[in-house]
C-alpha positions, 0 to 999 in steps of 0.5 A: 796748924790744926791738930787731928782732934780739931779736924775730927771735931770739925767733921763731927759737927756737920754730921750731928746736924745731918743726923738730927735733920734726918731724924727730924725728917723721919719723925715728921714723915712718921707723924704725917703717915700716922696723921694720914693713916688716922685720917684715913681710918677716920674717913673709912670708919665714919660710915661703918656699921656697928658690930654690936648689932651682931649680938641681936643678929639673926640671919634670914632663916628657912620656914620649915613644915613638918608632918605628923611624925616630924618629917620635913614636907616643905619649906619657904625661904628667900635663902635656903638656910638652916641656922645651927649652933657651934656644936652642930658643926663637927670637928672634921668640918671645922678643921677642913674649913680652917685649914683651907680658908684661914689656918691662923683663925684661932691665933689672929685678931681679925686680920693676918698681916703676914698673909696680907703682905704676901698677897699684896706682893703676889698681886704686884708681881702678877700685875693684878688682884689674884691673891685673897688674904681675907680671914674668916672674920673678914669674910664674915664682915664682908658678907654681913655688912659690906658690898662684894666689890674688891676696892681698896676702900672696901678692904680697909673697912673689912679689916676694921670691922674684922678687928671690932668683931674679934674684940666683941665675940669669941672665936666659936661665936665668929665661926658659927656666924660665918658657918650659918651665913656663907653661900655654898651654891644652888641656893644653900646658905650655911653649912647645915643647909648645904649638908642637907642639900648635897648629902641629905643629912645634917652636918653632924653626920658628915665624914671626912671627904664630904666635909672637905668637899663642902669646905672647898665651896666658899671660894667659888660655889658655882665654879666648884659645884659638885653638881655641875662641875664634879671634876673641879669639885673633886680637885678642890676637895682633895686640895682641902684634904692635903691642907688638913694633912699639912696642918696635922688634922688628919693622918696620911692614911685618912687623907689617902682613903678620903682622896680615893673616894669619888664625889658621892652626892645624895641630893635632897629631894625638894620637900615641897614636891611631895605635897605641893598643893597641900604646902601651897594651901599652908603658904597662903594661910601663913602669909595672910596671918603672919605676913610674907616677910615672916613666912619667908625669912622668919624661920617659923616651924609649922607642924602639920597634920600631913602623913608623908606615907599616906601622901605618897600613896595618894599621889601614886593612886591618883597618877595610876588612876588617871593613867588607867583612864587615859589608856581606856580612851586611846591615843590622842596624839596631843604632843608639844614639839620643842623644836617648833620653839627654836630650842635644841634637843641638847639644851632643853630642860623641863620643870619635871626634871628639877627634882630627882626622878623616882621609880613609878613616877610620871613625868614628861620626857623629850624624844631625841630619836625615832626609828622603826619599833622604838624611840629614845627619850631623855629626862633629867640625867637619864636616857631610855628606849621606848619599845613597841611593847612599852606603847602597846596600849596605843595600838599604833606603831611608835614611829607613827606617833612620836618624832624628835622634839616631842614631849611625851608623858612616861611612867618610870618603871626602873632607874639604873645607876648608869643613867639608863632608865626603863619607861612606858609611854603614857598620855596626858590629854588634860584629865585631872583628878584630886584626892583628900583623906581626913582622920575621922577622930581629929579632923586632920587632913592626912593627904591631899592631891590637888591635880595631876601636875603642880608644875603644869597647874597650881590650881587646887582641885581639892579646895578651889574647884566647885564641881557638881557632886552627882549622886554623892549628894543623895546621903543628905537627902536620906539623912534628912529622912532618917533624922525625921523618923524614917527607917531604912526599911521603909519603902518608896516608889521607883517609878516614872514621875513628873515634878512641877517646878518653877521652871516648868515640868521636870521628868527625871530618869534613873541611870539605867533608864529602868524602874524597880517599883516599890523598894526600901530606902536602903536599896534605893540609896545602895543602887543610887536610884534617882527617882526615890531620892527626888520623891524624898526631897520633894516631900521633905522640902529641898530647902530642908535637905539643903539645911542638913547639907549646910549642917554637915559643913557644906558652905558652897551655895546650894540653890533651892531647886529639886535637881540639887537632890541629885547633885546638880549643885557644885561643892569642893572635894574637901567640903564633901569629904569632910561632910561624909566624916560625920557618918562614922563620927556618930553624928559629930563634925570635926572641922578639917585642919592642916596645921596643929602648931606654929612656933617662931624662931625662938620656939615660942608657940604662935598658934596651936589648933585643937579639934573644933567639934560640932554636933550635926545629927543624932548618933542614931541617925549617923549609925543608920546612915553609916549602915546604909552607906555600908550597903552601897559598898557591900551590894550597891554601886560601890561594890568593887570596894568590898574586895578590901574586906574591911568595914567601909561605907561610901557613895559614888557620884556621876554627873550628866554627860559624865563630866564629873566622877566621884567616890567619897567613902570612909572606914571607922578611922578615915574618910577619903574623897576622890574626884576625876574630870576635866577642868573645862567640864567636858565629858570623860566619856561614856560609862565613866561613872564614879564607880568606874573612874573614881572608885579604883583610885579610892580603893588603891589609896585605902588599901595602903592606908588601912594595911596593917592597922586594926580596921575597928568596926562601925557602931551598930544601928540602934535596936530601939524603935525610932521616934514616931514617923514625921515622914510618910513614905510610899508603901506597896498600897500606893505602888504604880500599876504593873505597866508603869514599871520598867 
């Protein structure tokens, strides 16, 4: 009979074998799991990018343009991004982002196991992929190296990369990389760029409610956009504030105060909209020199000569001047109706509405309803009512000239906080204008307007349009005479004459169809008499006159025939304006320039431009011509500018059939040129001369440009006698008989 001890032994032996087998099985299973995991990790890590690349990583960065005072005037970018340092992001923003996106950021090693397990459980429970578990480091890995798909393969790679990133970089470096890389809606990448776009301020100046709003965007930038979905953005912002409160980052009172704040945006105006023609000129130059990739992704810093304040004044002067011209010629009723394009009124948008409207601005508005005596219009987020008084200049009943769906041109008189605006009806019949302003001492272009609306036409009428300059060419004729020994008080005959030219007899006329007989050169230029200018050019030789024009910087082709003396040749506004700066510059020409300096992403200077100076004529000639052109303003065709009571000189220009109207003039410190006309070279209308159509815009601009500044004085002409005359001009002895003068 077996004892109890023997029975226990018999039972214990099989159990030991069973335990051993279980242990062995578990070891085999563990080995298999380890092997499988190792194999999977090997598979998933074979094509992983090297995180060492991050040491030299530089994200695509915005190229920014600055005016002479360091203010941003434009940018070029594939992605709107401003790269910032860790300290550029304030603690309130860092706390907000970490509280809502990755509470354990400063404690984990790239992945958060407990968060992943919790997310996996909730995914299984819900039957779908609804819970995110990515840390900031994992998000950074995905954004930099991986695709946005949500596959298991990508998640494993994301985790592996996150671990490598954490081993290689500090938390502050990882945060900075993330903060500069993340997309935050409406083309903004990185929190610095988003802060500038949504609040028009650097991230350093963000307060609690603003920082919380931005921190809520990475989850779904479009869904939580404060522009298109302010209600969702508000809820998301408050969720971030609550998370900060839970983490002890803010007090209960701070949380309450911040959540009570409405979503207040201060959207950044598109900087390119201030001087779009100027910015476009720079873009073409930079791309030609540095290449498109460097310009749009390289983060260049371009320091320009533009003056923001003068550019605004130039924009306003041109728009007001063209509007005044349009009103003088009555309502033409050339309106596009969007309903004919199968577009409904509620969804229609116009390019003019892309930027925030401003008082005194001009844009296209959509007519939504018309009734006797008034019409309602909309633009951007504003509504306005056009009354009969707002369209009084048309001398027509408003219900007879507007209908729903029409795109009408308006001037914004006032903008209300409630979205209600006050506008006046204007007209856009196609008339265009351009303006260029140049600093005499440096050649820097301070303002440029290339047309009425850059959205409508990118063609730059200040630099690309070759237009007949009319009588504004005459100063080159008189300069040639003065430089060759003539005096302003020498006389010349203003009487009928016929010139024999290669193309046959040429019988010119004066603008007023009258003749003054024997007059001085000074008066002939001031009153813009055609016959004296042609007589001078004929005696000097038109080729000689053209040579002087080229010396002044005119590069356009000038054919050697006599009517060129009256401005039949075509020249750009920039050329003509720059050439006129020689007169107040004592005979020195300074090549006009847009850019003073360009630096790369690291701040290294790529180019630095200094004034390019050339002698054109003697100081004697320049000073005499300046005094003669001042006479144009004091007593001649530019007399309207005398109202400014400043030392000014200049010359009007009007072409045949009034197709082009010019005024190019200067003070001791600045030269400005203005042109107005149609692109197709049709007539502006009877009597639309340079003095009537272009000069008012010049006056408006120069009034602002010279306000509060020391006007200085022109250098006086020399008192010493001129060198012996090379040119013999007409004298009273060879004046025509009395019956020849009209």
